[in-house]
N, C-alpha and C positions, 0 to 999 in steps of 0.2 A: 460433499453436502449437498452442492447444488444438481449433482447423477440424482438424488435419492429424493431433491424437492424442485425444478425445474420448474414450476408452477410459485415453489414459495416464495424462498429466500433469494436475497440481491447480497450481494459482498459486495461491499465498498470499507477499499485499505484508507487504512488515512496514514500516510508520511510522521514518525517520530524518532529521526533522527540521533540519538544519542551525544552528546555533547565528548567521553571520550574518546567516541570510534572519529578520526580526525576529517575522512573521508566517508564521511554518513552525511555529511548536507548535498555535499553537491552529486555524492550518488545518488539523493533523495530529487534534486535542484534535475537532473539530469535525467530522467525516470519520470518524470513528471513532461519534461521537456519534449520523448520519445514521445510521449503522450499523444503532442502536441502531433505528433504525424503518424497516427493510431495504434503507435506499438509499446504502451504502457506494462502493457502484459509479462513483455517480450521481453524489453531490457531489464525490468523488475526480476523474471526468472533467471537472463544472464549475471545480473547483478550477482545475485546470492551464489551461484554456479560458482561465481571468480571470485568472495567476499576475504578468502587467506592473502589474495593477492589486490586485492582496490586499494588501487592509482589512482591521478588523471591517465594513466597512457592507458590504463583500461578501461574506462569510462569509455573513449574515445575507440577504442577496437571494438568494444562492443555498437557500439554507434553504428560503424562500418562495416561489421555482422552482419548488423539486421538491414544492412541496409540504405542508412537514413540521408538526407538532404542536410548535412553535416554542416552547412552554412545556418541553414533555419534553425538544425541545433543550439550550435552557440550562441547564436541570436536567442533563440529561448532562453533557454538552460540562465542565463543573467537575465529574462525580462522580467521590470517588475509586476508582470503577473503571475508568473509561473512563482516568482519570489513570493507576492500573496499568498499561492494553493500554499505550499507548502509553511506558511502564516500560519494564513488557521488552520490546518490540520495540526499546528504547534498546541493552537490554541485550544483546539475544540480537543486534543488532548488531555491538554489540561481545567479545563470544565468536567470532562468526563471523570478527574480522577485518575487519570493513568498513568505509569512511575513509572512504569517500563517495557519492551517490546519481550512476545507478542504480549498484546490482549486481548484480548475475544469480548466481542457484545452481541447479543440476539433480542433485536429489540430495546435496545439499552441496557436490556442486563446484561450487569457483568457476572462472564465464568468462572468458579471456582476452580473446575477441571478442566482442560479443553479437552481432554478426549473424544476419541467421534460419537460414541455411544449417547456421554453428556450433552455432546452439543445436538446430535440430535434428541435426545428427549427433552430440553427445550426445546424450538422449534417446534415437538407435538406438543405440546404445552402451550406455548402460544396460538399455538392454531386452534387448539382445542377452547381457549379462552376464546378467542378471536369468533369463531364460528357461535356463541353461548349469543353472540353479540347483537 
């Protein structure tokens, strides 16, 4: 979507760790902590690549692989600021009526189909609507 719409699309990811996955919340906190060192997306991608074997050691291994300042990473992971960011994401998901992941919105409109053509169609419709204003 970014390649097709470089000047009009912004991707915002909100974390919604599901309670049945015992490492989801620590993984979300870890990604947010990595973001403090400018490596949120790299950490995010590694988490999903390693999701079948996700545990505290895997999280630490990813931080090491990405050459994070480990002391800062650990401090940030447990900081009230990072915990508040996650709490806000969860609150935002609840307010938006999100019940599962992934859920995709375009300008606040929840997609019924997550196919690339459906996403592009909604983007095009929103851009056309904006052009009329």
